C-alpha positions, 0 to 999 in steps of 0.5 A, a space after each residue: 240790885 235795885 238803887 234806893 231813894 236815897 242813892 236816887 237822891 245822891 246826884 246831885 253836886 256832880 258837875 255841870 259838863 264845863 272843861 276846866 283844867 282837864 275836867 269834863 263834869 265839874 269838881 269831882 265827887 266827895 267820896 268821903 260823903 254818905 249818901 244821907 249827905 254825912 261824913 266819913 270821919 273814922 276807919 269804921 266810918 269808911 267800912 260802912 261807907 264802902 259797903 255804901 258805894 257798892 251798892 252804888 255800882 251795882 246800881 248804877 254801873 257794872 249790875 248784881 254781884 253774886 256772891 257765891 252763898 247760893 253755890 256750890 263748887 266743883 271742879 276736874 283737873 285735866 293736865 293743865 287745865 281745869 273744869 270749872 262747875 259752879 252748882 245752883 240750886 237744879 242749875 248747873 254751868 262751866 268753863 275752863 281754866 288752865 294752870 301753870 304751876 312752877 316748878 319746885 326744883 328750879 323755885 322755892 315754894 312757900 311754905 302756905 302753897 303757891 301764891 298765885 294769878 288769877 287771869 282774865 286771859 293769857 298773856 300776861 307773864 305767867 312764864 316770867 311768872 312760874 319761873 319765880 315762884 308765882 302759879 297762874 290759872 287763866 280763864 277763857 272769859 268768852 266761856 264765863 259770858 260773851 262780849 257783847 249784849 247778847 247775856 249768854 255763857 255759864 255764868 248766865 246760864 245760871 243768873 239769866 239777865 232779865 228788865 230788873 235791877 236785880 236780874 241784871 248782872 254786866 259782863 266785867 261783873 260777869 268775869 269777874 265772878 268767874 276769877 272768884 270761882 277759882 278761889 272757891 275751887 282752889 279752896 274746895 280741894 284743887 289747892 291743895 291738889 296743885 300746892 296752890 295758896 289760895 289766901 296769896 291770890 292776885 287777879 289782873 287782866 288787860 283792857 276791858 279784862 283790866 276792868 274786870 279786874 278792878 270790879 273783882 278786886 273790888 267785890 271779893 275781897 279774898 284776892 290779895 293783890 289786885 293789878 288792872 293794866 291800862 283797863 281805861 273807861 270804864 276800869 279804873 280813869 277818871 270819867 272826868 278827867 280828860 287827856 285830849 290834846 294834851 302835850 306830853 314829854 316822855 323822854 325820861 320813858 326813852 319815849 317822844 319829848 313832844 307826845 300830844 294825846 287824841 280822843 280818850 275814850 267818851 262815855 258815848 263809846 261804853 254806851 253804844 251797842 259793843 260795849 254797851 253789854 258791858 254795863 247794866 241797864 241804868 248804865 245807858 241811862 246817863 247822859 253825861 258824866 257829871 251825872 254818874 253819882 261814883 267816880 273811879 277813886 272810888 272803885 279802887 279804894 274799894 280794895 284798901 283793906 288791911 292785908 290787901 294791896 291795889 297794883 295799877 298799871 298804865 302805859 305813857 304812849 300809844 294809849 290816849 284812847 284808855 287816857 292813861 293821866 286820868 288813871 295815874 289821878 286815880 291812882 293818887 285820888 285813891 292814894 289818898 284814902 288809902 293814906 287816912 286809911 293808914 295804907 297809904 303803902 298798899 297802892 302802887 303804880 306803875 307807868 311802863 313806855 308802850 304796851 296796851 299789856 302786861 308788860 316783863 316790866 309790870 310783872 318784875 315789880 308787881 312780883 317784888 311788891 307782893 313778895 316784900 309785903 306778903 312774905 318780907 323779901 328784900 325787893 330787887 327792884 326800887 319799890 319808890 318807883 311805884 310811887 310816882 310816874 313820869 306825868 310828876 314831871 315840869 312838863 307834864 304836872 297838871 295842878 290839878 294833881 294836886 288839888 284835885 280834893 280841894 273841895 272833899 271833908 276831911 276826916 276828922 276835921 269836926 272832931 
């Protein structure tokens, strides 16, 4: 999608690369400011702002989102595998996903069908989920789009990558499209066959696939819950906030009393050959994070709608590269938008001790959170734990966490 002239102009006041309070590029951009300089004042205004943000993310980072209006979804179920075929005009392309459905003799199935977790990959605690009444559909993302800058795979057979902005979709967005196609075939009949509810759907993934999960939830509003894990830069870590060199006390999580973060993933790494295929060409032109017209709490805020939820997962230790403190700041900044919308309970965060993964702790919290908000079931775990983290403790607290929005407009102040 080509960037409009107004969008090209909206790169002022984005910082000056000075380091202050963990910020690497000045102040954090205001999510409430429209491209024309006006401001969000009401939830109705915010709905217009979300469409503007989606255009910005497509133009400057992830490339074009394909909404399926030109497509027909077909499927063939064989045992625990489903072959998904998407037809677009005279073109067609297919990819495979594995399916795991709970045992109805062991779990009580909701009236509308099993809730479903769409995983960008396996090993997301899908067996534990099945034992607790959650179906899983696990993608083979390499069939959808190769994890490089070659732009090959089922997605690119339908939408070849070209030189023009409107012909460019990065790999993260392509993987997100693949998860979206799972909902298409569930709605086309697979859900009825397997007693799976497409409406009660969760998308998740870890690391680069966590980035794709975050993108998917931001663009396919059918997903009820989005749960990116350890997504880092390009996902839900803020580009402008670094934790390099900061020492944290993780003893309350069973970790070390003094853990010093090493290097966080820089913008240049995302633009290097190994990762540049995740994005569109325009993203490669930014020379520093202060030039970016968006920040990742804006992506997180795109899940902020009635009936939808965001569950951010991160890890304390051995996660220097993916910058867990920055993901926590992303949670706090996005939650301020959710609160403005009257949806403060629709966003959660769980920062576990260690593991670049969706670990058992995460899945148990996630299922309790989903069961409570969607089915009204009383949780076995204290969901209040999902509103804070170890980074709020006195030894770890960055004062910026309480002042990140000082330069932001306060919606309604001028009414």
